[in-house]
N, C-alpha and C positions, 0 to 999 in steps of 0.2 A: 691336315693331309686323309684324316676317316673320312671327311665328310665329302671329297673327290672320289675316293675310291666307291662309297659305297653308290654316289650318284653315278657311276660307269658301271657297276654293278644291275643298277636300274635301268638303266638305260639298256645294257647288253641282253636282261630280262628279257625288255619289253621290246626290243628289235627281235630279240629269235623266236617271240611269240608272236608278234605277230606275220612273221617270216613263215613259221609253223601254219596261221589258219591261209594264207595263203595260196603255200603249196598243196595243202588238202583241200582248197576249193575246186570243185570242177572247171573243166577247163572247157565242157561242151557237152550236148547232148547227144548221146547215141544213136543211132537211127536203127529203130525195131521195123517203120515203113519196107526201107529199103531190104532188110532180111526178110521179111516173108515175101517180098514179091520177088527176089531173088528166088527163094524155094518156090513160087508160083510159077515162076516161067520154063520152073524144072518139070511142072507137071504136077506137082504136088497139092491140093486143098490147103487153103489157109484154115488152121484149124487150133483151138487149143492148145496142141500138142508143139505147134509150128510156133507158135508164140511165145510160149513158155522156153523155148530151146534158143529163140533167138536174146527171151531176156539174160540167157545164160553167158551168150554173147557177151551181151554188154556190160555184163561186170567183169569181163574179162575171161569166164571160163570157156575156152575158146574149144578145145576138146570135148565139156559139156554140153555145150553147144552143137559140135559137130554129128556128137552121139544122138544126142535127141532129136535134130533133123532127119540122121539114116533112121534112126526108129518109125518119125513118122513117115517114112517112105520119099526121104528128098534122095538122090543120088549122092554120091561121096564124094564128087568133085563138085557141085552143086553144092551142098552142103557145106562145103567149106569157103567155099565164095560167099553163101550170104552169109555165115556167121564174121564173116570180113569184116561184112558191109556191117552187123553189127554194132563193131566196135567201132565205128568210124563215127564222125561228125557228120549231121548231114546238111543237104547241101540247100 
């Protein structure tokens, strides 16, 4: 009776491990160009500061992204829209 319990335990561990790997896999690439284009449409040059702020949006730091774009001269509403674009999968 110990062998079936051990086999079930090993299989359960394997399934949980593989499930964790699948869950941790990225679902898609975020869209830095859409973010920088939205900032450019608002009248701001695409500088290193703008690109760096958009990268923050890619990793889910939307407030850091908005703050960075605002400091780079992007108006507040456009900065928020650009950061939302950064978090989306490219089309």
